[in-house]
MARVO-196561 format. One record per residue (C-alpha): x, y, z; residue in one letter. Coordinates in steps of 0.2 Angstrom, whole numbers, plus 5000, padded with zeros to 4 digits. Example, Ala and Ser with C-alpha at 12.3 -4.5 7.8 and 13.67 -1.06 7.14 Angstrom:
2
506249785039a/506849955036s/
END
This chain:
507
509652104740x/510952224746x/512252234759x/511052294772x/509952134769x/511452024771x/511952104787x/510152084794x/510051904789x/511751864797x/511251944813x/509651844813x/510751694811x/511751734826x/510251764836x/509551594831x/511251514836x/511151594853x/509451534855x/510051354851x/511551364862x/510351424877x/509251274874x/510651154873x/511451224889x/509751204898x/509651024892x/511450984897x/511151064914x/509550954917x/510250794910x/510050714927x/508450794933x/507150674936x/505650694924x/506450824914x/506050814895x/507250874882x/506851044875x/506951074856x/507451244849x/506351284834x/506651414821x/505751474806x/506351544789x/505851724786x/505251774769x/504851954765x/503851984748x/504551824741x/506351864746x/507351774760x/507451874776x/508451764787x/507751664802x/506751694817x/506451604834x/504951494835x/504151424851x/505251294860x/504451124862x/504650974872x/505250814864x/503950704872x/503150544868x/501450554877x/501050374876x/502650314883x/502750454896x/500950404902x/501550214903x/503050264913x/502150374925x/500950224928x/502450114931x/503150234943x/501650214954x/501750024953x/503650024958x/503250144972x/501750034978x/502749874978x/504249944986x/503250015000x/502349855002x/503849745001x/504849845013x/503449845026x/503149655025x/505049605025x/505149685043x/503849555048x/504449405039x/506249435045x/505549375062x/504749215057x/506349115054x/506448995039x/505049035027x/504948855023x/503848845039x/504248655041x/504148595059x/505948585065x/506548735054x/507448865065x/506448995072x/504748965065x/503148955076x/502848775071x/504648735076x/504248815093x/502648715095x/503548565090x/504848595104x/503348625116x/502648455111x/504248365113x/504448445130x/502748385136x/503148215129x/504748205139x/503848265154x/502648115153x/504148005157x/504948105171x/503448195178x/504248235194x/505848315186x/505848505190x/507048525175x/505748435163x/504348545170x/505348705168x/505848655150x/503948645146x/503648815153x/505148885144x/504648815127x/502848885130x/503549055134x/504649055118x/503049025108x/502049155116x/503549285115x/503749245096x/501849275094x/502049445104x/503549495093x/502649465077x/501049555083x/502049705089x/503049705072x/501349705063x/500649845074x/502249945071x/502149925052x/500349975053x/500750135062x/502150165049x/500850145036x/499750275044x/501150395046x/501550365028x/499750405023x/499850575031x/501550615024x/501050555006x/499450665007x/500550815011x/501750774996x/500250754985x/499550924990x/501151004987x/501350924970x/499550964965x/499651144970x/501351164962x/500651104945x/499151224948x/500351364951x/501451324936x/499851304925x/499351484929x/500951554924x/500951444908x/499251504903x/499751684906x/501251664895x/500351574881x/498951704880x/500451824877x/501251714864x/502751684874x/503851534877x/503251414891x/504451264888x/505451284904x/503851304915x/503051144906x/504651054910x/504551104928x/502751044928x/503150874921x/504550854934x/503250884947x/502050764938x/503350634939x/503550654957x/501650644960x/501550484950x/502650394963x/501450444977x/499850404968x/499150324952x/498550474941x/498150524923x/498350694916x/497750804902x/498350964895x/497051084888x/497251204873x/497551354885x/498951264893x/498051204909x/498351034916x/497050924924x/497450784936x/496350634939x/496450474950x/496550304942x/494650294944x/494350464935x/494050564951x/494650744947x/496050804959x/495950994960x/497551094956x/496851274957x/496051334974x/494451424968x/493851464985x/493451644988x/495051744992x/496151594989x/497751594978x/498651474967x/500051464981x/500851304984x/500151214999x/500351055008x/498651055017x/497551075001x/496551004992x/496650835002x/496450825021x/496750695034x/497550685051x/498850595061x/498250455073x/499050325085x/498450165078x/497850025090x/497249845087x/495449905090x/495550035076x/495050015058x/494550105043x/493050135042x/492850115060x/491150075069x/491350235080x/492350395081x/493350305095x/494050165084x/493950245067x/495550285057x/495450465050x/494850465032x/495650565017x/494350695012x/494150814997x/492950955001x/492350865016x/491950705006x/492850545010x/493850494995x/495050365003x/494350224992x/494750324976x/496550344980x/497550194974x/499350144968x/500950234973x/501550254990x/499950314996x/498950174989x/500150044996x/500050125014x/498150125013x/498049945009x/499449895021x/498549985035x/496749935032x/496949755024x/498549675023x/499249705041x/497549685049x/497449515041x/499149465048x/498549525065x/496949425063x/497949265059x/499049295074x/497549325085x/496749165078x/498249055081x/498549125099x/496649105103x/496648925096x/498248875106x/497548945122x/495748875120x/496348705115x/497548685129x/496248755141x/494948625135x/496048485141x/496248555158x/497948645156x/497648835155x/499448865150x/499149015138x/498149165145x/498049355144x/499049465155x/497649455168x/497649265168x/496049235158x/495749145142x/494949265129x/493149255125x/492549165109x/492149335100x/493249365085x/492749545083x/493049615101x/494649655109x/495349545124x/494749485136x/492949485129x/493649425112x/495249375103x/495649545094x/497349595101x/497649435110x/499249405100x/500049555108x/499549495126x/499749305126x/500849235139x/501149085149x/499949085164x/500849175179x/500349025189x/501348905179x/502849025178x/502849035197x/502548845199x/502948735184x/502448585195x/500648635192x/500848545175x/500748375184x/500248405202x/498548355208x/498248225195x/497748055201x/498547975185x/500048085186x/500148135168x/498348115161x/498148305157x/499748305148x/499248155138x/497648235133x/498548395128x/499648295117x/498248185110x/496948315107x/497648495109x/498948465097x/497848345086x/496348355074x/495048265085x/494348285102x/494248155116x/492448095110x/493148065093x/492348215085x/493348335074x/494348465084x/493548635085x/494148735070x/495248885072x/494349045068x/494649085050x/493249205044x/492349345051x/493849415060x/494449585065x/493549735072x/492549745056x/492249555055x/492749565036x/494449485038x/494949295035x/496449195037x/496549135020x/496748945025x/495748815034x/495548815052x/495248625053x/497048585056x/498148525070x/499048665080x/500748645072x/499948635055x/498948805058x/500648885063x/501448815047x/499948885036x/500049055044x/501949075042x/501749005024x/500349125020x/501249275027x/502849225018x/501849205001x/501149385003x/502849455006x/503549354991x/502149414980x/502549594984x/504449564981x/504049474964x/502849604958x/504249734963x/505549654952x/504349634937x/503849824939x/505649884940x/506049784924x/504549864915x/505050034922x/506750014916x/506149964898x/504950114897x/506350234903x/507450164889x/506150184876x/505750364882x/507550414883x/507650394864x/506550544861x/506250634878x/507850614888x/509350714887x/510850634879x/512350734884x/513350664869x/512050724857x/511950894865x/513750914864x/513750874845x/512351004843x/513451134852x/514851094840x/513651124825x/513051284833x/514851344835x/515151314817x/513551404812x/513951554823x/515751564815x/514951564798x/513651704802x/515051804811x/516051784795x/514651854785x/514452004796x/516352034796x/516352024777x/514952144775x/515752264787x/517352254776x/516352294761x/515452434769x/517152504774x/517852484757x/516352574750x/516452714762x/518252734758x/517852734739x/516552864741x/517652974753x/519052974740x/
END
């Protein structure tokens, strides 16, 4: 091995060090980039005819642990799902007062019904008192207004969920087509034997973002392409193969849906185009039911199941209060047009009770003239006594069981249920409703805490192999600096020897 060989080997060493420094620099720069996976600079020893020829750059790889990475992306979807659900429900439960739901607790519906019961009891002793009469109307108004507020908050969150669905679909499309665009570039470079690590890292960063929108799985083929599937195995396209289409990033392909103003009469799927919430489609086919987990899955469930159930619970309680009072001769709670809703639980007011929670109010006649509570009665307070005994109780005047509050077959679809018995007193029904909704919100909060703990654990496990440690990279840089100096010293020495040789030949 001559001086020329030594010089060539030292130069290859410098090139390898430069390659390592470039990779370390890329890692340090992306240390805080979400989804970024540490890149590894790989080199190979060169041997020519059994003689060492230095070193050459090999393909840069990613320090990934696929199993942990898949588990973490799955957990990302869970955390996003529970976060979205918890945030939505907390806006409703914040209006319910004490979540203990005990009669007498500040701000609960059961407390307000208890106040109404007490006001009616006081009125039996002072039936001619205008103050006592007004106190009853005020207590009834507080209950009705609380029902209104909860129903409006529920509807607001349902609209937010619909808006969130539209936004998530656009984000998912952008991420899917970004993955497709990067995959095309990766396949091209791989076919030419070129490095693709940086593009692969960008693709995994995009996949990490996608995993928060939706539960997905992925697979990388030998040619470098990446396929994406929903949690149930439905393939989500990343390449637009339509004639004339390109792999350009798009927020409107492959999934489609549309914005909508959600009313209490709308559902998915609806009974008609008028009351149907837009589906999410792929190539014209409804795939809404295939999309679960993440922000999108949470908003679909909130919009179509969780919040409509809460609406149905409120409608059932409002209808029960109005009908039980009316049955005893005191039409205290009505719609805004002064009627008690019909008995149908799948039609909107006034034919049925759907949406009654938004509309319930104290009858305008009682608001205008509270003395109607007692006027015209031969016994003075007989209607009030009946209301106290039977409207608030569990039996009717003939001794039979009180008509149960609607608890199944609710909502526009008739598929909803309250989740608790309707055979309870009015105050107990309010207690059960508040407790049920609080439990739903608490479950989402508990699931979120558990998911975040698991996510943190997986992130820590992954960081050992895939995440960038700045301290480790800096230590590698010091090592590379030393190697660079050593190779440079070899080159300097060879140059000195060549100079000496030339001087010797020249003399």
